[in-house]
N, C-alpha and C positions, 0 to 999 in steps of 0.2 A: 620745268619742261612740261608740258599741259599732259595729261595722258594719255592724245593722242595719237603725242609722239614717242610717249614714254619705251624706252626697249625692249621687243621680249626675253622676260626670265627663260634662260634655256635649264628644266628641269630632269637632265639627262643625266645620268648618274655618272661618276667618272670613270667607271667601267666602257661607260657605253662613247661617251665623247672621246676615250680614246680609240677606240673601236670604228668609229666614227671617221674619225680626224686620218685614222689608218689607210681605211677604205680609196680614201683621197689618194693618200700617199702612192698604193699601187698601182692606184690608177694613174694618175700625173706621173711616177717617179717609177716606175719598173721594179720589179721585186731588190736583185740588187744596189738601186739608189735611195730606197728606202729602208733606214734606221730606227733603231729607237730615239735617239736623239732627234728626228726631223718627224718622228710622230708626236712626237713632247713637244714640240713645239708648236706643233700646227693645234693640238691638243690643249697646249696652255698648261701643262703639267711638266712636271719635273720627270726623265726618262729616267730613273728610279720608278716612280709609280706606277712606270708602264710594262717593266717589269714585274714588280709589285705582284700584278694582275693579270700577267699573262705568262710569265716566266721564261721566256723566251720568244724569238719575234719568228717560231715556227710557231706556237702557241697563240701568238696572234694572228699571224696568217692565219691560221684554225678557226679562229672567234670571226676569220671575217667571213674567211667562207663560210661557219653556220650562219649569218647573219642574213648572206646573203641568196644562200637556200632558202632559207625561212620565208623571208621576202616574196619572191618567186612564189614559193607552194601558196606563200598563204593567194597570195594576187590569182594563179593560177586554182585555185578550190574555189574561190567566190564566181570567180569565172565562169565555170563548170557547172556549178549550182543554179548560175543564173539559165541555165534551157536555151531552148529556142530564143528566148527574149533577149540574148542578150546583146546591146550595143556596145559592137567591137573597137571600133575608134574613140569612143567613151568611156573604155577596158584599158587602153591605151593610157589617154590622154590622164586619167588617173590616176593613173599604174608609179608609185612613188618611187620610183628606179633610181634620180640623180645622178650617184655617179658610180653605181654598180653593175652598168653596161657596159665601160670603160675597164672594171673591176672587174670583171670577167673575161673580157677578151686580152685584155696583160695576163692575166692568172691564164688558160686557155693555151698565150702564148711559147711564155715561160717553160709550162710542158711537167717531167715529174710527177713524180709521188703525190705530192698533195691536191694536182693537177687531177690527177686519175681518181682521188678520192673527190674529187669536187664534181667529177663528170657522173660516177659512177650515183652519189649522192642525187645528183638532178635525172638524172635515170629513176632512178627507184621512186623517187616523187613525183615525176611524170605515168608513171606507172598505175600511180592512187588515184589524182585525178583524174585522167585518162576513164579511169574505169567509173568515176563520175559523171565525167560527161554523156555518157553513154546511160545512163539512170538516170539524167537527166532529160535526158532526147536531142542533145545537145548532138551528141559523137554516134555515126551507127556499128555494133556489136562488133567483137572480130571475134577470131578463133585464135588470136597470137597476138597478146597485149603486150608482154613483155617483148616483143619485135617492133611492137608501134610504137612503143617509147622510148626506144633506143633509136629505130627511128628519125623519131622527128624530135628525137632532142639534139643528137649528133646533126640533123641539119639546120637548127637555130644557131648551133652554139658553132656550127661552121660560119655561118652567115659572120655573126657576132665576130670572132675570130680575122676574118677576111672584109671586116669595115669598114678599111682604106677601100677597096674595090668593089664596096656594096655604094658606097658615098660618088665615085668614080661615074657608075654607069647608072645608077637611078637621080642623084643626087642627097637622096639621104644617105645620112649619120645615125646608125645606128645607138653609139656610145654618146650621144648628143642628150644629157642632161634633159634637154628638155623640145624633146624626141615628139613629146605625146601632145603640146602646144604648135606644132607645127604642120604647113597645110600638107607639103611633100612626102608626112607620113605615109600620105596616099599610094603617091609613087612605088612602095615596095609592099603596101600592106594591100593594097588590091590583086594585084599578081599573086601576092601569096594567096589568096581566098578563091581566089579561080581555081587555080590550081589542083590546093587541097579539098572544097567544098563542090567544085565541076569535076574535080580531073580532067587530063588530056587523051587519055587513051578511047578509041572510038568505042562502040562497042561490039565489034568482030570484031577488033586485036583483045577487048579481054575477054572474049569469049576461050580464044586461042590460047593464050593467056590461062585459062583456068585447065585443059590438059595439057598444059605442060610440066615435064617433071621436073622441079626445081632441087633435087638434092643433089647434093655434091656426094661424090666417089673421091 
């Protein structure tokens, strides 16, 4: 076999291979359908090795959550650091998401304490990288950075959880591993950027909102 056709060596650790295989299994089979045996078969290891590295399926799921959150955090930090010069379509195209979006959608719908922790981690990270965006000149300042992080994160996750409806109405599958390579991603991205970048309220209505007491009693 020539060097041009030789397979690329997989230099990930066994732990990383198991974690990545578990992300794929959770994404495709859901929480109930993902077992140590299925993950082991996908990773090419024994079920005992899965338990050796992660102790339990809950431990494996937490490791998957942590990895997904880290990948998103790194991508968002890089985007915010680019400032106003960011090419947003290129950022989507180059994001190493793979099955991570489908994993997120599956876990959000599954609910429970693990999903709550996952959402909280994403909101905490969003608060930090949104502050970076303000510092880089990409985002307008706000007096309520935490509130901004909560709303934007929940909007994004809500769309992901309802990805079937997003696909039905726009033709865009937010969980597609090749999302960034598809021309139709703009069907979702451009309206989203218009709403976030230009807003939809008129100046007259915004002025009225500024005088409205939004406190609850």
